[in-house]
N, C-alpha and C positions, 0 to 999 in steps of 0.2 A: 541530430541535433536534439536540443532539449528545449522542450515547451517550459511552461510555468503554469500547465495544469496540473495540479496536486491530485491524485486519484488512490482511491484502496483498488487494487486486482485481487480477485479470487480464482482458482483454476481449479481443474479437473480433478487435480492431484491431491485437492483440499489446502494448498498454499494461500497464505493471504497476504500481501504484499501491498507496502506504501511506498509512493516515489512520484515523479516527474514524467509525465505521459511522453516518449520521443515522437519526433514528427515521423518516423519513419514506420512507424507501427500501421499496421494494416489490419481492420475490422473481420476483413474478409479470411483471413488465414488463421484465425482465432490465435495470433502471437500480437503481444504488444513489447513493447522496449520501453523500460523505466530506466529514467535516470535518478541517481541518489537512493535506489532501491533500499527499504528495510524489509524483513519479515517478522511478522508477529507469529512468535513461537506457541503464544498461549496468551489468553486472557480471560479473566473471570467474569462471575455473574454480574459483577455491578457494571461491565462496560455492555450489556444490553446488545451480546449480538458482536457478529462482525461489522454488522453498520454502525455500531457505536463506534467504531475505531473511526470510520470515517465522520462521523460527527461530532464528537468531542475527545478523539485521540486516545493514545494509551494511558490509563490510571496507573496506580500503585502497585495494582494485584496483575500485570502484566509483565510479560515477557517478550522481549524484543531483540533480534538478533541485529549485528552490526552493518555497516552500512557498504554496497556496496556501488561503484562510478558508474556501474553500466549493465544493464540483464537484459536478455531478451526471455520473456514468458511465454510458454505453448500452453493451449487447453484452459485458454482465459474462459471462463464462465458467468463474470461479471466484472463492470468497470463502476464505482462509484463516485462521484464528486466528494471533494473532502471541502469540510468547511475552513475558517480560516484559524477559530480556536485548535480544531483538530492538527492543522499543519504547523500549529504554532508548539504545540505537544510532542508531535513526530520530531521536529527539529532538535527540541529541545533535550531530547531523550537521549541519556547515557546508558552506554552497552557494558 
């Protein structure tokens, strides 16, 4: 089941993913389910780190992957809430 909580997730495998946190996610096993998930392949210095993707969303110097309807991510190292501005940019991004 999808929630409406947009987040940016990082993994111990150096993955950076945007999506909507699933209800079936469990904090205890270091895995989460994301819906409408996209990965950040590259971001430039203007983004100001991976947390810039959560605060401002991807900019013109970023490379963002295609959307997967649902994914389980393992080895989660952080989950950051995304701002409304960031969500709009992630949603508008054309791959």
